[in-house]
Backbone as numpy.savetxt, mean C-alpha at the origin, in Angstrom:
# Nx Ny Nz CAx CAy CAz Cx Cy Cz
-0.80 17.72 -24.85 -1.33 16.82 -24.51 -1.98 16.95 -23.15
-3.23 16.37 -22.72 -3.72 16.42 -21.59 -3.77 15.19 -20.88
-3.35 15.13 -19.49 -3.46 13.93 -18.64 -5.07 13.55 -18.43
-5.21 12.39 -18.29 -6.71 11.69 -18.26 -6.99 12.24 -16.51
-5.90 12.47 -16.00 -6.22 12.91 -14.50 -5.89 14.33 -14.31
-7.06 15.38 -14.17 -6.89 16.75 -14.14 -6.14 17.01 -13.09
-6.05 16.66 -12.02 -5.02 16.81 -10.86 -3.70 17.09 -11.31
-3.17 15.91 -12.27 -1.97 15.91 -12.42 -1.56 16.94 -13.72
-2.72 17.02 -14.57 -2.42 18.25 -15.34 -2.29 19.79 -14.81
-2.85 19.97 -13.84 -2.88 21.27 -13.09 -1.42 21.54 -12.59
-1.16 20.17 -11.95 0.35 20.17 -11.05 1.32 20.23 -11.82
1.05 19.65 -13.15 2.22 19.69 -14.44 2.28 21.04 -15.00
1.34 21.80 -15.10 1.42 23.15 -15.68 1.86 23.98 -14.36
1.81 23.80 -13.25 2.26 24.63 -12.21 3.83 24.29 -12.43
4.05 23.17 -12.30 5.58 22.79 -12.19 6.26 23.69 -13.63
5.99 23.05 -14.57 6.50 24.04 -15.69 6.89 25.34 -15.58
5.44 26.04 -14.90 5.59 27.39 -14.50 6.83 27.80 -13.53
6.81 27.02 -12.61 7.93 27.39 -11.59 9.10 26.92 -12.12
9.48 26.30 -13.31 10.89 26.07 -13.42 11.13 27.07 -14.66
10.36 27.84 -15.42 10.47 28.77 -16.40 10.44 30.16 -15.81
9.72 30.39 -14.76 9.77 31.55 -14.40 10.96 32.23 -13.34
12.04 32.51 -14.06 13.06 32.83 -13.30 13.62 34.01 -13.93
14.59 34.81 -13.12 15.07 36.11 -13.67 14.09 37.22 -13.34
13.04 36.85 -12.57 12.13 38.13 -12.37 11.82 38.20 -10.57
11.88 39.32 -10.25 11.44 39.71 -9.06 10.51 38.81 -8.19
10.68 38.13 -7.22 9.64 37.13 -6.73 9.48 35.92 -7.35
10.13 35.75 -8.36 9.87 34.41 -9.12 10.49 33.17 -8.10
9.73 32.19 -8.07 10.20 30.91 -7.50 11.38 30.23 -7.96
12.37 29.82 -7.07 13.38 29.01 -7.54 13.13 27.85 -8.75
13.95 27.54 -9.58 13.89 26.40 -10.35 13.69 24.90 -9.61
12.47 24.22 -9.85 12.14 22.90 -9.32 12.34 22.03 -10.09
13.30 20.95 -9.90 13.62 19.88 -10.71 12.49 18.87 -10.70
12.12 18.28 -11.90 11.04 17.48 -12.03 11.29 16.00 -11.60
10.41 15.37 -11.21 10.62 13.93 -10.66 10.84 13.17 -11.70
11.84 12.04 -11.19 11.84 11.03 -12.45 11.62 9.65 -11.78
11.94 8.48 -12.66 11.34 7.18 -12.30 12.29 6.81 -11.38
13.45 7.09 -11.28 14.67 6.89 -10.38 14.26 7.51 -8.94
13.54 8.73 -8.98 13.51 9.19 -7.70 12.40 8.41 -6.95
11.43 7.77 -7.67 10.17 7.13 -7.05 10.96 5.77 -6.64
11.57 5.20 -7.20 12.29 3.92 -7.03 13.21 4.01 -5.62
14.29 5.25 -5.49 14.83 5.46 -4.39 14.15 5.63 -3.25
13.24 6.29 -3.55 12.13 6.59 -2.05 11.30 5.68 -1.64
10.93 4.58 -2.85 9.94 3.51 -2.63 10.89 2.42 -1.60
12.07 2.42 -1.95 13.03 1.68 -1.37 13.62 1.91 0.21
13.30 3.14 0.08 13.82 3.93 1.42 12.62 3.86 2.58
11.39 3.82 2.06 10.09 3.50 2.66 9.94 2.07 3.24
10.45 1.01 2.44 10.49 -0.24 2.69 11.36 -0.55 3.65
12.62 0.08 3.68 13.72 -0.18 4.57 13.23 0.46 5.99
12.22 1.31 5.94 12.19 2.05 7.12 10.84 0.92 7.93
10.11 0.62 6.94 9.12 -0.38 7.46 9.70 -1.50 8.19
10.74 -2.09 7.28 11.45 -3.45 7.40 12.26 -3.13 9.08
12.84 -2.25 8.90 13.49 -1.94 10.36 12.78 -1.95 11.39
11.55 -1.17 11.25 10.57 -1.25 12.41 9.97 -2.49 12.67
9.63 -3.03 11.61 8.94 -4.22 11.74 9.75 -5.56 12.61
11.18 -5.38 12.12 12.22 -6.27 12.44 12.51 -5.80 14.10
12.40 -4.53 14.46 12.52 -3.89 15.77 11.51 -4.48 16.82
10.10 -4.43 16.13 8.79 -4.99 16.84 9.02 -6.49 17.16
9.47 -7.12 16.11 9.62 -8.62 16.22 10.40 -9.15 17.42
11.69 -8.48 17.39 12.74 -8.81 18.21 12.68 -8.20 19.70
12.38 -6.85 19.55 12.21 -6.30 21.01 11.18 -6.41 21.91
9.69 -6.19 21.33 8.38 -6.00 21.93 8.24 -7.26 22.66
7.88 -7.63 24.17 7.85 -8.62 24.65 6.69 -9.42 24.17
6.81 -10.62 24.24 6.01 -11.52 23.60 4.55 -11.85 24.38
3.95 -10.86 24.91 2.86 -10.73 26.07 1.67 -10.42 25.30
0.49 -10.82 25.52 -0.77 -10.34 25.03 -1.19 -8.73 25.03
-0.69 -8.19 26.49 -1.04 -7.00 26.60 -0.45 -5.99 25.69
1.11 -6.41 25.66 1.76 -5.44 25.01 1.64 -5.44 23.61
1.37 -6.72 22.78 1.15 -6.97 21.78 0.21 -6.05 21.00
-1.14 -6.18 21.96 -2.32 -5.52 21.83 -2.33 -4.04 21.78
-1.51 -3.26 22.68 -1.35 -1.89 22.91 -0.57 -1.30 21.83
0.62 -2.36 21.12 1.43 -2.01 20.23 0.66 -2.19 18.92
-0.24 -2.92 18.51 -0.89 -2.99 17.38 -2.05 -1.99 17.15
-2.60 -1.78 18.47 -3.76 -0.95 18.24 -3.30 0.51 18.14
-2.42 1.04 19.00 -1.68 2.09 18.83 -1.04 2.63 17.31
-0.26 1.42 16.83 0.22 1.76 15.45 -0.70 1.83 14.16
-1.81 0.80 14.81 -2.87 0.85 13.59 -3.69 2.20 13.55
-4.07 2.69 14.53 -4.61 4.14 14.73 -3.75 5.15 14.29
-2.40 5.01 14.62 -1.45 6.27 14.02 -1.47 6.09 12.53
-1.28 4.75 12.05 -1.05 4.70 10.60 -2.37 4.86 9.66
-3.47 4.61 10.25 -4.65 4.96 9.59 -4.99 6.40 9.63
-4.59 7.07 10.63 -4.86 8.66 10.55 -4.00 9.20 9.64
-2.59 8.68 9.55 -1.67 9.24 8.51 -1.91 8.93 7.40
-2.27 7.88 7.07 -2.75 7.38 5.58 -3.80 8.22 5.22
-4.94 8.46 5.81 -5.92 9.29 5.49 -5.44 10.53 5.19
-4.70 11.22 5.86 -4.39 12.62 5.89 -3.33 12.85 4.45
-2.73 11.85 4.72 -1.44 11.85 3.37 -2.44 11.66 2.15
-3.49 10.74 1.92 -4.00 10.69 0.92 -4.85 11.80 0.36
-5.58 12.27 1.42 -6.76 13.21 1.02 -5.93 14.44 0.83
-4.89 14.76 1.42 -4.13 16.14 1.48 -2.91 15.95 0.43
-2.79 15.09 0.03 -1.67 14.74 -1.11 -0.52 15.03 -0.24
-0.34 14.92 0.72 1.26 15.36 1.58 2.48 14.68 0.72
3.49 15.62 0.75 4.43 14.99 0.04 5.88 15.12 1.20
5.51 15.72 2.36 6.55 15.93 3.40 7.26 14.21 3.63
8.29 14.04 3.52 9.21 12.95 3.56 8.72 12.34 5.25
8.97 13.14 6.18 8.93 12.88 7.42 7.61 12.28 7.84
6.68 13.03 7.36 5.36 12.40 7.73 5.18 11.09 7.20
5.63 10.82 5.62 5.18 9.71 5.15 6.21 8.48 5.89
7.40 8.80 6.02 8.19 7.87 7.09 7.61 7.69 8.46
6.96 8.35 8.90 6.42 8.16 10.15 5.21 7.15 9.95
4.62 7.23 8.88 3.60 6.17 8.66 4.13 4.95 8.51
5.31 4.92 7.42 6.06 3.61 7.36 6.31 3.16 8.58
6.89 3.66 9.51 7.25 3.34 10.95 6.20 2.55 11.63
5.08 3.41 11.73 3.70 2.95 12.35 3.48 1.62 11.72
3.26 1.47 10.23 3.14 0.29 9.46 4.08 -0.79 9.80
5.21 -0.35 10.20 6.42 -1.57 10.39 6.02 -2.23 11.69
5.56 -1.33 12.60 5.28 -2.15 14.17 4.11 -3.10 13.66
3.19 -2.71 13.22 1.76 -3.60 13.03 2.58 -4.78 12.41
3.20 -4.77 11.37 3.79 -5.88 10.41 4.78 -6.73 11.30
5.37 -6.07 12.00 6.56 -7.06 13.13 5.68 -7.89 13.87
4.79 -7.47 14.71 3.83 -7.86 15.61 3.13 -9.07 15.00
2.38 -8.72 13.80 1.34 -9.56 13.29 2.00 -10.67 12.48
3.20 -10.51 12.13 4.13 -11.33 11.36 4.91 -12.72 12.39
4.94 -11.92 13.64 5.51 -12.82 14.54 4.52 -13.55 15.14
3.21 -13.29 14.90 2.05 -14.18 15.68 1.99 -15.25 14.47
1.95 -14.88 13.28 1.70 -15.76 12.18 2.89 -16.77 12.12
4.11 -16.33 12.15 5.24 -17.20 12.38 5.01 -18.16 13.58
4.54 -17.84 14.41 4.59 -18.75 15.74 3.45 -19.78 15.56
2.47 -19.53 14.64 1.38 -20.65 14.28 1.83 -21.30 13.06
2.47 -20.51 12.32 2.86 -21.61 10.76 4.24 -21.05 10.57
5.12 -22.12 10.85 6.70 -21.76 10.52 6.82 -21.64 8.99
7.71 -20.43 8.96 8.18 -20.18 7.51 7.08 -19.64 6.68
5.78 -19.32 7.14 4.65 -18.56 6.46 5.23 -17.25 6.14
5.96 -16.40 6.85 6.28 -14.96 6.40 7.25 -14.90 5.18
8.19 -15.88 5.02 9.22 -15.93 3.95 8.31 -16.25 2.90
7.47 -17.10 2.93 6.55 -17.21 1.88 5.68 -16.04 1.14
5.23 -15.49 2.42 4.17 -14.29 2.01 5.16 -12.96 1.55
6.40 -12.96 1.88 7.22 -11.68 1.43 7.55 -12.01 -0.19
7.83 -13.37 -0.32 8.07 -13.78 -1.56 7.12 -13.52 -2.61
5.97 -14.09 -2.10 4.65 -14.06 -2.93 4.05 -12.54 -3.34
4.10 -11.55 -2.25 4.04 -10.10 -2.52 4.95 -9.51 -3.42
6.31 -9.62 -3.35 7.26 -9.25 -4.30 6.97 -9.57 -5.81
6.58 -11.29 -5.80 6.37 -11.87 -6.91 5.39 -10.93 -8.00
4.03 -11.03 -7.22 2.98 -10.39 -7.71 3.38 -9.02 -8.20
3.92 -8.39 -7.21 4.48 -6.80 -7.71 5.15 -7.01 -9.13
6.16 -7.83 -9.02 6.94 -7.78 -10.28 6.05 -8.03 -11.48
5.08 -9.39 -11.24 4.45 -9.47 -12.61 3.39 -8.34 -12.94
2.79 -7.65 -11.86 2.25 -6.46 -12.68 3.10 -5.46 -13.27
4.22 -5.04 -12.58 5.18 -4.25 -13.30 5.51 -4.56 -14.83
5.53 -5.87 -14.95 5.91 -6.41 -16.21 4.81 -6.49 -17.26
3.56 -6.82 -16.90 2.35 -6.40 -17.44 2.10 -5.04 -17.82
2.35 -4.17 -16.72 2.32 -2.75 -17.37 3.55 -2.34 -18.22
4.71 -2.91 -18.31 5.59 -2.45 -18.98 5.51 -2.75 -20.30
4.90 -4.03 -20.70 4.47 -4.51 -22.06 2.93 -4.08 -22.44
2.42 -3.22 -21.63 1.00 -2.70 -22.10 0.08 -3.57 -22.36
0.21 -4.75 -21.41 -0.93 -5.74 -21.26 -2.21 -5.13 -20.38
-1.83 -4.20 -19.40 -2.85 -3.65 -18.60 -2.53 -2.34 -18.66
-3.57 -1.44 -18.94 -3.14 -0.08 -18.88 -4.54 0.58 -17.98
-4.17 1.80 -17.54 -4.97 2.40 -16.60 -5.94 3.45 -17.43
-6.84 2.68 -18.27 -7.67 3.31 -18.81 -8.85 3.77 -17.78
-9.69 4.62 -18.40 -10.88 5.15 -17.65 -11.96 4.25 -17.10
-11.98 3.21 -17.79 -12.80 2.11 -17.57 -12.31 1.20 -16.57
-10.89 1.06 -16.73 -10.08 0.07 -15.75 -10.23 0.59 -14.41
-9.61 1.96 -14.43 -9.79 2.69 -13.12 -11.01 2.57 -12.42
-12.17 2.66 -12.99 -13.56 2.82 -12.46 -13.75 1.41 -11.88
-13.41 0.34 -12.62 -13.68 -1.08 -12.22 -12.78 -1.36 -11.02
-11.49 -1.02 -10.95 -10.48 -1.28 -9.73 -10.92 -0.51 -8.73
-11.38 0.47 -8.83 -11.72 1.41 -7.78 -13.08 0.77 -7.05
-13.92 0.49 -7.84 -14.88 -0.23 -7.28 -15.07 -1.28 -6.91
-14.32 -2.39 -7.33 -13.99 -3.64 -6.74 -12.95 -3.65 -5.50
-12.46 -2.45 -5.27 -11.35 -2.20 -4.03 -12.30 -1.76 -2.95
-13.49 -0.77 -3.25 -14.40 -0.38 -2.17 -15.47 -1.70 -1.98
-15.47 -2.44 -2.79 -16.31 -3.45 -2.73 -15.76 -4.37 -1.54
-14.57 -4.86 -1.72 -13.81 -5.94 -1.05 -13.55 -5.34 0.39
-13.18 -4.07 0.53 -12.97 -3.49 1.69 -14.24 -3.51 2.67
-15.50 -2.93 2.03 -16.65 -2.77 2.72 -17.08 -4.35 2.86
-17.18 -5.24 2.27 -17.43 -6.70 2.62 -16.60 -7.32 3.70
-15.25 -6.80 3.94 -14.48 -7.45 4.73 -14.98 -6.63 6.16
-15.03 -5.54 5.92 -15.74 -4.87 7.39 -16.87 -5.36 8.04
-17.70 -5.38 7.00 -18.93 -6.12 7.18 -18.99 -7.26 7.92
-18.08 -8.01 7.38 -17.92 -9.71 7.96 -17.29 -9.29 9.12
-16.35 -8.41 9.55 -15.75 -8.32 10.79 -16.89 -7.75 11.99
-17.63 -7.20 11.62 -18.48 -6.31 12.36 -19.51 -7.42 12.73
-20.12 -8.10 11.84 -21.10 -9.10 12.03 -20.21 -10.26 13.06
-18.95 -10.38 12.77 -18.54 -11.59 13.86 -18.36 -11.04 15.03
-18.05 -9.70 15.31 -18.26 -9.21 16.50 -19.27 -9.48 17.42
-20.51 -9.55 16.68 -22.07 -9.78 17.25 -22.41 -11.02 17.26
-21.34 -12.16 16.97 -21.50 -13.53 16.81 -22.00 -14.14 15.76
-21.92 -13.52 14.54 -22.35 -13.87 13.34 -21.30 -13.64 11.99
-20.99 -14.92 11.58 -19.87 -14.83 10.59 -20.59 -15.07 9.48
-20.27 -14.27 8.39 -20.77 -14.13 6.97 -20.40 -15.33 6.18
-18.96 -15.78 6.80 -18.18 -16.79 5.85 -17.28 -16.24 5.00
-17.04 -14.70 4.59 -16.25 -14.49 3.89 -14.81 -14.66 4.45
-14.47 -14.49 5.95 -13.29 -14.31 6.46 -13.40 -15.61 7.69
-12.19 -16.21 7.76 -11.96 -17.43 9.02 -11.26 -16.49 9.58
-11.26 -16.19 10.91 -10.67 -15.37 11.77 -9.74 -16.58 13.17
-10.06 -18.01 12.97 -9.37 -18.74 13.76 -8.15 -19.10 13.40
-7.31 -20.06 14.03 -6.17 -20.49 13.61 -5.68 -21.98 13.61
-6.60 -22.37 13.90 -6.75 -23.96 13.61 -8.15 -24.53 12.90
-8.22 -25.82 12.67 -9.00 -26.33 12.09 -9.31 -26.02 10.47
-10.21 -26.80 9.85 -10.17 -26.84 8.45 -11.05 -25.21 7.97
-10.58 -25.15 6.78 -11.13 -23.54 6.34 -12.02 -24.00 5.21
-13.28 -23.59 4.79 -14.13 -23.67 3.70 -13.56 -23.05 2.40
-14.26 -23.26 1.27 -13.95 -22.83 -0.03 -14.21 -21.26 0.05
-15.34 -20.88 0.93 -15.42 -19.37 0.58 -14.52 -18.25 0.93
-14.00 -18.51 2.10 -12.90 -17.65 2.59 -11.69 -17.70 1.53
-11.35 -18.87 1.18 -10.44 -18.74 0.18 -10.53 -18.17 -1.13
-11.73 -18.44 -1.72 -12.17 -17.78 -2.90 -12.06 -16.08 -2.76
-12.53 -15.75 -1.47 -12.73 -14.07 -1.36 -11.41 -13.77 -1.25
-10.58 -14.24 -0.83 -9.02 -14.16 -0.33 -8.41 -13.95 -1.73
-8.67 -14.84 -2.74 -7.85 -14.80 -4.09 -8.64 -13.40 -4.84
-9.93 -13.29 -4.49 -10.43 -12.02 -5.38 -9.83 -10.65 -4.71
-9.60 -10.63 -3.26 -8.84 -9.69 -2.83 -7.63 -9.45 -3.15
-6.59 -10.43 -3.44 -5.20 -10.16 -3.74 -5.42 -9.99 -5.12
-6.23 -10.44 -6.10 -6.30 -9.80 -7.48 -6.63 -8.48 -7.52
-7.80 -8.04 -6.83 -8.07 -6.62 -6.92 -6.75 -5.55 -6.30
-6.06 -6.35 -5.25 -5.08 -5.52 -4.50 -3.80 -5.49 -5.68
-3.54 -6.49 -6.62 -2.67 -6.41 -7.52 -3.02 -5.53 -8.68
-4.16 -5.29 -8.87 -4.60 -4.45 -10.11 -4.27 -2.93 -9.77
-4.54 -2.66 -8.37 -4.25 -1.48 -7.88 -2.77 -0.72 -8.38
-1.84 -1.69 -8.48 -0.45 -1.28 -8.70 -0.47 -0.51 -10.19
-1.40 -1.18 -11.23 -1.64 -0.41 -12.44 -1.82 0.86 -12.65
-2.85 1.23 -11.30 -3.17 2.54 -10.99 -1.84 3.31 -10.79
-1.17 2.63 -9.71 -0.03 3.49 -9.22 1.00 3.67 -10.10
1.33 2.72 -11.06 2.19 2.75 -12.21 1.74 3.86 -13.13
0.58 3.90 -13.33 0.03 4.95 -14.42 0.11 6.67 -13.82
0.12 6.58 -12.58 0.28 7.80 -11.75 1.52 8.38 -11.93
2.50 7.35 -11.74 4.11 7.69 -11.61 4.30 8.11 -12.94
3.86 7.38 -14.12 4.10 7.69 -15.38 3.86 8.92 -15.86
2.65 9.31 -15.59 2.07 10.44 -15.85 2.72 11.77 -15.25
2.97 11.40 -13.87 3.77 12.39 -13.06 5.14 13.06 -13.52
5.67 11.89 -14.26 7.21 11.95 -14.99 6.75 12.95 -16.20
5.74 12.42 -17.01 5.64 13.02 -18.47 5.11 14.38 -18.15
4.43 14.84 -16.85 3.73 16.01 -17.10 4.77 16.95 -16.00
5.81 16.50 -15.77 6.92 17.39 -15.01 6.64 17.68 -13.52
6.05 16.80 -12.78 5.79 17.28 -11.34 6.85 17.22 -10.84
6.99 18.20 -9.52 8.10 18.36 -8.68 8.67 17.28 -8.11
10.01 17.03 -8.01 10.52 16.03 -7.33 9.91 15.61 -6.05
9.20 16.34 -5.46 8.79 16.16 -3.94 7.83 15.02 -4.26
6.95 15.19 -5.32 5.81 14.23 -5.33 6.08 12.82 -5.79
7.37 12.61 -5.92 7.88 11.10 -5.78 7.90 10.34 -4.43
7.66 11.45 -3.59 7.28 10.60 -2.09 5.84 10.36 -2.16
4.94 10.99 -2.79 3.79 10.65 -2.70 3.49 9.50 -3.43
4.14 9.22 -4.35 4.02 8.01 -5.65 4.56 6.81 -4.67
5.63 7.02 -4.09 6.39 6.09 -3.27 5.31 5.61 -2.15
4.69 6.46 -1.49 3.93 6.14 -0.56 2.70 5.40 -0.95
2.08 5.54 -2.26 0.84 4.82 -2.92 1.36 3.34 -3.05
2.51 3.32 -3.59 3.06 1.83 -3.56 3.47 0.85 -2.38
3.97 1.97 -1.29 3.79 1.00 -0.07 2.77 0.58 0.55
1.70 1.75 0.40 0.31 0.83 0.95 -0.19 0.00 0.23
0.09 -0.28 -1.47 -0.12 -1.34 -2.11 0.23 -2.64 -1.74
1.64 -2.45 -1.37 2.51 -3.60 -0.91 2.18 -4.27 0.43
1.71 -3.32 1.34 1.62 -3.87 2.67 -0.06 -4.71 2.53
-1.02 -3.84 1.71 -2.14 -4.44 1.69 -2.05 -6.03 1.09
-1.26 -6.01 0.37 -1.15 -7.40 -0.64 -0.48 -8.31 0.41
0.83 -7.94 1.26 1.28 -8.88 2.05 0.20 -9.40 3.11
-0.70 -8.56 3.89 -1.67 -9.12 4.61 -2.34 -10.27 4.11
-2.92 -9.78 2.67 -3.89 -10.71 2.13 -3.06 -11.96 1.64
-2.11 -12.05 1.25 -1.25 -13.26 1.18 -1.07 -13.96 2.18
-0.65 -13.51 3.13 -0.37 -13.89 4.63 -1.74 -14.75 4.86
-2.74 -14.05 4.94 -4.18 -14.60 5.12 -4.44 -15.91 4.75
-4.13 -15.53 3.05 -4.58 -17.18 2.23 -3.43 -17.94 2.49
-2.22 -18.04 2.86 -1.34 -18.97 3.04 -1.89 -19.68 4.37
-2.24 -18.74 5.39 -2.62 -19.55 6.45 -3.77 -20.34 6.36
-4.82 -19.94 5.47 -5.93 -20.89 5.19 -5.57 -22.13 4.49
-4.53 -22.09 3.61 -4.01 -23.09 2.81 -3.17 -24.24 3.67
-2.45 -23.66 4.88 -1.87 -24.27 5.92 -2.80 -25.29 6.46
-3.97 -24.64 6.60 -5.04 -25.47 7.43 -6.05 -26.43 6.60
């Protein structure tokens, strides 16, 4: 069998070779293939790191605009750079991935504290909503209601690029005094129907990306990728959860108004 992902196929062949080429001079030591449990454990570990740093930023950072802006900007830049490097180079180093989780945790802590001060109880609702959506997508994938076919993959990736580009365009226009109406950046006053609909679309697209993550994990296990790649798979799940959390938080703030 060949994987639909050529990268996974090549990595799987290399992994099998490294496990069987033993007993010869210069041969690599046997490498254990990753399992689903490996991915679960590492995902929980990354969530724990994110949560600890998020709680630390929430409770320890002074609630002053200057400090919060510096913390958010610094952590955002670090997280963006690390996220791109990890994704492009397919880095499996747990230290690098945990640093990414810590940087994201600081941003989450500061932003979540701000939202909680504006709308009491919204953080708990957003957390429940995020993991609720994740659980639903896991069940749909397990029951084979949704599968990562080539057409499905192209649709999800195209939709993801589309919503990200539209969000960035709306923000850039807003900086120059023009709001396209896809986002509402205020904290008070009523919200129109367009930001709510767009937010629902973004949540839907973010939820569908988990199907691609589940497929990548399943194929990685099937084709015997080395255990270290479970860190990369866990990183993908963490990115999806953070993306979904922010969008659900935004939607709940709209509904509160």
